[in-house]
C-alpha positions in Angstrom: 139.2 143.8 85.6 141.7 145.2 83.2 142.2 144.0 79.7 145.4 142.5 80.3 143.8 139.6 82.3 143.3 137.5 79.1 146.5 137.1 77.1 146.7 137.0 73.5 146.5 133.4 72.1 149.2 134.2 69.4 151.9 131.4 69.1 153.9 133.2 66.4 152.6 131.4 63.6 151.1 134.3 61.7 149.8 133.0 58.4 146.3 133.7 57.4 144.3 131.0 55.7 142.7 132.3 52.4 139.7 130.2 52.6 138.7 130.7 56.3 140.2 134.1 57.0 141.7 133.0 60.2 145.2 132.9 61.3 146.7 129.3 61.1 148.4 129.8 64.3 145.7 131.3 66.7 142.6 131.0 64.7 141.6 134.8 65.1 140.5 136.9 62.1 142.7 139.8 61.0 140.3 142.4 62.4 140.4 140.4 65.9 144.2 140.3 65.9 144.5 144.0 65.0 141.9 145.0 67.6 143.1 142.6 70.4 144.9 145.3 72.7 141.7 147.6 72.4 139.4 145.0 73.6 137.8 144.6 77.0 138.0 141.3 78.8 134.6 140.5 77.9 135.3 141.0 74.0 138.5 138.8 74.4 136.7 136.1 76.3 134.2 136.2 73.4 136.9 135.6 70.8 138.7 133.0 72.7 135.5 131.0 73.3 135.3 130.6 69.5 138.6 129.3 69.0 138.5 125.8 69.6 135.6 125.5 67.3 137.4 127.4 64.6 140.4 124.9 65.1 138.2 122.0 64.8 136.3 122.9 61.8 139.6 123.8 60.1 141.4 120.4 60.6 141.8 118.5 57.5 142.4 114.8 57.4 
């Protein structure tokens, strides 16, 4: 399986949250964004598995 099988979660809203260190669009860290194209599918899947929780943790009412 090639690393191209899991697409980037980027939605083009590239703004880093100073409090969390995550992008407000895709909820990845700067390191995860920079390394995305070099990651294996397994590494990408690990990042993807964390994104929903990061988004929920960041929601402010």
